[in-house]
N, C-alpha and C positions, 0 to 999 in steps of 0.2 A: 184477666189472667192472673193466677196466683203465682207468687214467687217465694216459695217456702224457704228456699236457701239464701235469700237476700243477696243473690250474686248479680242482679241487675236492678235498675230503678225505672219505674213507670209512674209518672205523675197521676194523681187521682182523676184529673180531668180528661185523661186520654183513654181510648178504647183499643184494646188488643184482642183480636179474635182468637178463639181457641185454635191451636195448630200452628200459631206463629212461633218460630224458633228465635230466641234472643240469647246472644252470647254473654258471657261473664263480663261484668264491668260496664255494660252498655247502659246509657241513660236516655229516657224518652220523656221529653218535657211537655208543657201544657198543650192541650187541645189537638193531640195527634190521633190518627186512626191507622192502625196496622192491620191489614186484612190477610187472612189465611188463604193458601199457604204462602207465607213469605219468610225470609231468613235474614237475620242480622248477625254478623260476626261479633267477636269480642271487642270491647272498648269503643263501640260506636257512640255517637252523640247526635241525637235528633232534637232540633230546636222546636220552637212553638209552631203549631199549625202545619205539621208534616203529615202527608198521606203516603202510605205504601200500599199499592195495589197487589192483588194476588200474584204469586210466583216471582215477585221481585227478590233479588238476591244482593245483599250488601256484604262485602268482605270485612276484614278486621279494620278497626280504627277509621271508619268512614265518618266524616263530619258533615252533617246536613243542617244548614242554617234555616232560619224561619221561612215559612210559606213556600215549601217545596213539595210538589207532588211527583211521585216516582211511579210510573205506570208499568203495567204488565209488559214484559219484553225488555225491560232495562236491567242490566246487571252492572254493578260497580265492584271492582276488585279492591284490594287492601289500600288503605291510606288515601282514599279519594276525598276531595273537598268539594262540596256543592254549595255555592254561595247563596245569599238571601234572594228568594223569589226567582231563581233560575227556573227554566221550563224544559221539561222533557215532552216529547210526543210519542205516540205509538201507532198512529195510522197516518199514511202519507196524504190521502185525499178524503178527509172526513166529510160526511153529510149526515145531518140529523135524521133524515128519513131512510137512510141506507145502513143496514147493519154490516159492519166490517170487522166483527170480533175475531173472525178467522183469518184476518189479514194483518194482525199485529206484526210489526217489524222489530227485530232485535236491535238493541243499542248497547254496546259494550264500552264502558269507561274503564280503562286499564289502570294498573297500579300507580298511585302517586299523582294522578292527574288532578288539576284544579279547574273548576268551572266558576267563573266570576258571577257577581250579582246581576240578575236580570238577563243573563244570556239565554239563548233558546237553541236547543239541540233537536234538530229534525231527525226523526227516527230512521233506523236502518244503517247507522254508521258505527265506526269504531273511533274512539279517542285514544291516542297512543299513551304509553307510559310517560308520566311526568310532563305531559303536555299542559299548556296553560292557556285557557280560554278567557280573554279579557271581558270585563263588565260590558253587558249589553251586546255582545257579539251574537250573530246568528250563524250557526254552523250546520251546513247541509252536505258535507262530504267528509270522508275519512281524514283524520288528523295524524300526522307522524309523531313518533316518540319525540319528546323534548320540544315540540313546536310551540311557538307563541302566535296565537290567532286573535285578531281584533276585527271589529267592524261588521257592517251589514251590506252585502253578504260577507262572511268571515274570510279573511285573507291572512296568510302567514307573513309576519314581518320580522321574524327572528327565531331565536332558540333560547330555551331556559334550562338552567341546571336543576338538579333534584332539590336544591335548597331554594329555588325560586328566584334566581338572579339571571340577568341577561348574559348570554355567552357571546363573546366577541372573538372570532377566530382569526389568528394571525396567518402569516404567509405559509406556515407549515400545516395550516388547517387544524390547529389545536387551540383550546381555550381552557382556562382554569377558573373554577368557581371561586369568587373572592371570599365566601363564607367557609366552605368545607375544605378548600384546597384541592378538590378532586379535578381531574383532567378529563376533557372530552375531545373527541376527534370527529371532524365532518369529512365524509368521503362519499362522493357520488350522490350528494343530496341527503345523506343519512347521517344522523348524529348518534354516537355511541360513547359509553363511558370507557375510559382507559384504565386498565388494571396496572397499577404501579408496583413493581416487584420490590421487596425489601432487601433483596441481594445487591 
């Protein structure tokens, strides 16, 4: 793929099919293969040995670490982090002798979510905004916004702020991120950001 405007970078060892859309400032490093039609937003970074299958969509500022394959049916919104060697799937019950290309299940990773190294995401689920999937976890069900998931099978053990810190809720069901100072509220099992007025 040509880049006459020099507004993104693709390492010479990588293959980018005609028809792939690459946003400004995106970098594609060694030994990657991007298949058409797929779409990368602005400011993405793809590490070594990354594969994007057809119809994959990545939002802005998505960071994909080494050895990650993103299969048809997967969509990542803005600011998603995919750790080294984490795994997506797109067929729930694969068999080599049975074609199931018409049974791909959609997986949505919402804004700001982190998926740790060597985690496995079973297809057909949604991972909520700013959720945090720990290294090596196996996730096979929907994940709430801000949830912290660990283990195999994955289980929720707490909540995380947008800046990636554990949230500890007090008796008023409120918690403050130690880095950003932002406040969060937990109500009926749902965590949301609190908007603090300047008045």
